[in-house]
C-alpha positions, 0 to 999 in steps of 0.5 A, spaced: 625 969 178 629 967 184 628 962 189 630 967 194 624 971 193 620 966 197 622 968 204 622 976 202 615 976 198 611 970 202 613 970 209 614 977 211 609 976 217 605 970 219 600 968 214 593 965 215 592 961 208 586 958 205 586 953 200 592 950 202 594 945 207 600 945 212 605 941 215 611 941 219 617 941 215 623 936 217 628 942 217 625 946 223 619 950 220 613 950 224 606 948 221 604 955 222 609 958 217 610 952 212 606 952 205 604 946 202 604 945 195 601 939 192 603 937 184 599 933 181 601 930 174 601 925 169 608 922 167 610 917 172 616 915 168 620 921 172 616 921 179 622 918 183 627 923 180 622 929 181 621 927 188 628 927 189 629 934 186 623 937 190 627 935 196 633 939 194 628 945 193 625 944 200 632 944 203 633 951 200 626 953 202 624 950 208 618 954 208 615 950 202 613 943 203 612 940 196 608 933 195 608 930 188 602 925 186 603 922 179 598 918 176 599 915 169 601 908 166 595 904 167 591 909 170 587 915 167 590 922 169 585 926 166 579 922 170 583 923 176 584 930 175 577 931 174 575 927 180 580 932 184 577 938 182 570 935 183 571 933 190 574 940 192 581 937 193 584 941 188 592 941 187 596 947 187 600 945 181 597 940 176 599 938 168 594 940 162 595 937 155 595 943 150 589 947 148 583 942 149 585 941 157 587 948 158 580 950 155 577 945 160 580 948 166 580 955 164 577 958 170 582 954 175 589 957 171 593 963 173 596 967 169 603 965 168 606 970 163 610 974 169 614 968 170 621 967 168 620 961 165 615 964 160 620 969 158 625 963 156 620 958 153 622 956 146 619 960 140 611 957 139 611 953 145 606 957 148 601 958 143 597 953 144 596 955 151 595 963 151 589 966 150 588 974 150 595 974 152 594 970 158 599 964 159 595 958 162 601 954 162 609 952 162 612 947 158 614 940 161 619 939 155 619 937 148 618 930 146 618 926 140 615 919 138 616 914 132 618 907 131 623 905 136 628 900 133 633 895 136 640 897 132 643 890 134 637 886 131 637 891 124 644 890 124 644 883 124 638 883 119 643 887 114 638 893 114 640 900 114 635 904 118 637 910 114 635 908 108 628 907 111 624 913 109 617 911 105 612 906 107 614 901 102 621 901 105 618 900 112 614 894 109 620 891 106 624 891 112 619 888 116 618 883 112 625 881 112 625 882 119 620 877 120 623 872 115 629 872 119 626 872 126 628 865 129 635 867 127 635 874 130 632 871 136 626 876 136 619 873 137 615 878 133 617 884 129 613 889 133 609 889 140 603 893 138 599 895 144 592 896 141 590 895 148 592 902 149 587 907 146 592 913 146 597 909 142 593 908 135 588 914 137 592 919 139 599 918 137 599 914 130 593 918 128 596 925 129 602 923 124 596 922 119 592 928 121 597 933 122 597 935 114 590 936 114 591 941 119 597 944 117 601 942 122 598 947 127 594 944 134 590 951 134 587 949 127 585 942 129 582 945 136 578 950 132 576 945 126 569 943 126 570 937 122 576 932 120 576 929 113 581 923 114 585 925 108 590 920 109 585 915 112 588 909 108 595 911 110 593 910 117 589 904 116 595 900 113 600 902 119 595 900 123 595 893 119 602 893 118 603 893 126 598 889 128 600 883 123 607 883 125 606 884 132 606 879 138 599 877 139 594 878 142 595 886 140 588 887 144 591 885 150 598 888 150 599 894 154 604 899 154 608 896 160 608 889 156 610 893 150 616 897 153 619 893 159 617 885 157 618 885 149 622 891 147 627 891 153 628 884 153 629 883 145 623 880 144 620 885 139 625 889 134 620 895 133 615 899 137 611 905 136 613 910 142 617 916 144 623 918 148 619 918 154 620 910 155 628 911 155 628 911 163 624 905 163 628 901 158 635 903 162 632 900 168 631 894 165 638 894 161 642 900 161 647 897 156 641 896 151 638 903 152 645 906 151 647 902 145 641 899 141 636 904 141 634 908 135 628 912 132 625 912 125 619 917 123 613 914 121 612 914 114 607 919 111 607 921 104 609 928 102 612 928 109 617 923 109 623 923 114 619 928 119 618 926 126 612 928 131 615 933 136 611 937 141 610 939 148 606 934 151 604 937 157 604 944 161 604 946 168 598 950 170 598 953 177 591 953 181 588 960 181 583 958 186 589 958 191 591 964 195 595 969 192 601 967 196 600 960 194 600 962 187 606 965 187 610 960 191 607 955 186 610 959 180 617 960 184 617 953 184 616 952 177 621 957 175 626 954 179 626 947 176 627 951 169 632 956 171 636 954 177 643 950 176 640 944 180 633 944 176 636 944 169 641 939 171 635 934 173 631 936 167 636 934 163 640 928 166 635 925 171 628 927 168 631 925 161 627 931 158 629 935 152 628 942 154 623 947 152 627 953 154 633 957 152 639 957 157 640 949 157 646 946 155 643 941 150 650 938 149 648 935 155 642 931 153 644 924 156 640 919 152 641 917 145 633 917 143 632 924 146 639 926 142 636 924 135 629 927 137 633 934 138 636 934 132 630 933 128 627 939 132 633 943 130 633 941 123 625 942 123 624 935 120 618 935 124 610 933 124 606 938 129 602 935 135 595 936 133 592 931 137 592 936 143 587 940 139 582 934 138 576 935 141 575 932 148 576 925 149 576 924 141 583 921 141 581 915 145 574 915 142 578 914 135 582 909 139 576 905 141 574 904 134 580 902 132 580 897 137 573 894 134 576 894 127 582 890 130 577 885 133 573 885 126 567 889 129 568 895 125 570 896 118 575 901 116 570 905 113 565 905 119 571 907 123 572 913 119 565 915 119 563 914 126 570 918 128 568 924 124 561 924 127 564 924 134 568 930 132 563 934 129 558 932 135 563 934 140 564 941 136 557 943 136 
């Protein structure tokens, strides 16, 4: 869908638009003929780059004013989005995470099936947000996560990361790193941010729960219960990271993990994904380019597989006037189909594209390149955590926090979490 259509389809006459705000544009448009689109999204990592791209779009389309609000990091995006809608201050474009959030905002999501981006989305990427033929969202990108490690530290310790496939392999490598940590110049092997409920409660649990849902987010979304078939494997990965981590883990957050400990070489391994690359690059470009590798979290029967999926989808607010809905769709289309947008997606956002038509050889950071190779080879684990009921992932994360503080046994973690799942599905 061409960006040039905005003039011809939206501004053939003077428009009186309800449900959107107006402002004077720097390029000379008057406040009567300029449409303002607020984009409300939860990935703060690419906020600055996104604002720069929006300025390019505004230069080409002076009748459109893009305002970007990014909420994340230490703030709760889901709660902030809910508050926006409750207050009546509804954004024109907002991000949702998979079928659970798509269901929550179903009454506000415009059908995106008529967009060019929907036609170009990679196979299977729209399954979790399509209901009765209605495409409720368009993918941001692909992401993958696992155990990101310091290549230089591994080399100095005499550890070949490619030989680590099983849990026993990983445990042995961790013990070796721990034995040499003074010589290697690291404080501890891991920086495990147990303060962040989503790290163990969503991402780590996903690796071990995905097999019981056949790797399918919709199977998880429709499941009445969860069994923790691999609960003991999840427990030992929690224990391993916690035991060999910078302490206290329960007060260690995401920014400390990535920027303070891993980027500065104080920890050899962190459980995270390719989204951390821009933050590490800001801290130390040479380190980011040369010393970051990624290992799969070892899951019995699924060794060598990396969780890869669509983290977020763009939704367009159906409460907006038709002209605003169309302008919002046009902006999203432009991001993923124009040369300017595609260049920014790969080189500025550091995204792994979720659409056809990209030159994936241009993927700019080494971690994303590795993840893309796992995806191409289908060595992946599904992102079923986007099908967890409501806030169940955070609830599980809270239970794991209680386990780490000795206020719960692991058996109680599982029992309480199963009861929470079943209650949410009633």
